[in-house]
C-alpha positions in Angstrom: 42.4 -0.5 27.5 40.5 1.4 30.2 36.8 2.0 30.0 37.2 5.8 29.4 39.3 5.2 26.3 37.0 2.3 25.1 34.0 4.6 25.4 35.8 7.3 23.5 36.8 4.9 20.7 33.3 3.5 20.3 31.9 7.0 20.2 34.3 7.8 17.4 33.3 4.7 15.4 29.6 5.7 15.8 30.3 9.3 14.8 32.1 8.1 11.7 28.8 6.5 10.7 26.9 9.8 11.4 25.3 8.7 14.6 23.1 11.4 16.1 23.1 12.7 19.7 25.9 10.5 21.0 25.8 10.6 24.8 27.9 8.9 27.4 26.4 8.1 30.8 29.0 7.5 33.6 27.7 4.7 35.7 30.8 4.1 37.8 29.9 3.9 41.4 26.2 3.4 40.6 26.1 -0.1 39.2 28.7 -2.8 39.1 28.2 -4.5 35.8 29.4 -1.7 33.5 31.2 1.7 33.7 29.4 3.5 30.8 26.3 3.4 28.7 27.0 5.0 25.3 23.7 6.0 23.7 23.2 7.2 20.1 20.6 7.3 17.4 20.4 6.5 13.7 17.7 8.1 11.6 16.5 4.8 10.2 16.8 1.1 10.9 19.4 0.9 8.0 21.5 3.6 9.6 21.3 1.9 13.0 22.6 -1.2 11.4 25.4 0.8 9.7 26.4 2.4 13.1 26.4 -1.0 14.8 28.5 -2.5 11.9 30.9 0.5 12.1 31.4 0.0 15.9 31.9 -3.7 15.5 34.4 -3.5 12.7 36.3 -0.6 14.3 36.6 -2.2 17.7 37.7 -5.5 16.2 40.2 -4.0 13.7 41.7 -1.3 15.9 41.2 -2.6 19.5 41.1 -6.4 18.9 37.9 -6.8 20.8 34.4 -8.1 20.1 31.2 -7.4 22.0 30.3 -10.1 24.5 26.7 -10.0 23.2 24.7 -8.1 20.6 20.9 -8.0 20.8 18.3 -6.4 18.6 19.8 -6.8 15.2 16.9 -8.5 13.3 14.8 -5.4 13.6 17.6 -2.8 14.2 15.3 -0.4 16.1 17.3 -0.8 19.3 20.6 -2.6 19.2 22.5 -3.3 22.4 26.2 -4.1 22.2 27.8 -5.3 25.4 31.6 -4.6 25.6 31.4 -5.3 29.4 32.9 -2.0 30.6 30.9 -0.1 28.0 27.3 -1.0 26.9 26.3 0.6 23.7 22.6 1.4 22.8 21.9 2.4 19.2 18.3 3.5 18.7 15.9 4.8 16.0 14.7 8.2 17.3 11.2 7.0 18.3 12.4 4.2 20.5 15.1 6.4 22.1 12.5 8.9 23.0 10.1 6.3 24.3 12.6 4.5 26.6 14.5 7.7 27.6 17.5 6.0 29.1 19.1 9.4 29.7 16.2 10.4 32.0 16.1 7.0 33.6 19.7 7.5 34.8 19.2 11.2 35.4 21.5 11.4 38.5 24.7 10.2 36.7 27.2 12.4 34.9 26.4 12.8 31.2 28.6 14.1 28.4 27.8 14.6 24.7 30.3 13.2 22.2 30.7 13.3 18.5 30.5 16.0 15.9 27.2 17.4 17.2 28.4 17.7 20.8 27.7 21.2 22.2 30.2 20.7 25.0 33.9 19.7 24.7 34.4 16.0 25.0 36.2 16.4 28.3 33.5 18.5 30.0 30.9 16.8 32.1 27.4 18.3 32.0 24.4 17.7 34.2 21.8 15.3 33.0 19.1 17.0 31.0 21.1 20.1 30.5 21.6 19.2 26.8 17.9 19.0 26.0 
C-alpha cells in the first residue's frame, strides 16, 4: 500500500471515532523518515485513546499492519503512532495548540480530511489557510 492510501485509510479510522480537525502534512521531499504527518484531536484523553484504538484496530484488521511504535499512551494527551510512511499525532486540544505542528511545518502542503474538512479531500490548501 502506498503512503497516500495509508494516510487516507488512517484518516478514515480517526474520523470514525469522531476525531476533530484531521490534517495531513505532506512531508515528501522535505524529510526522509516519513511521507506524511497525520494530525488530529480528541476532546478528552478518553477520546484520544478511542481514536488511537480505532486506528490501531482498523489498520490491523483491514490493512494487516501494526505501528512500528506507539508513544504517549499512559497519559493519552499526545499519542504518536509510527507507521513509517505515515506518522500519526493524536492530541488533546490544549497540547495541539501548544506544540502547533501545523505551524512548525508551515511550508509543506496541508490538506484537511474527515467529516469536518472544508476542502475536498483531493484539494491541497496552503498551510494556515484553514485557520
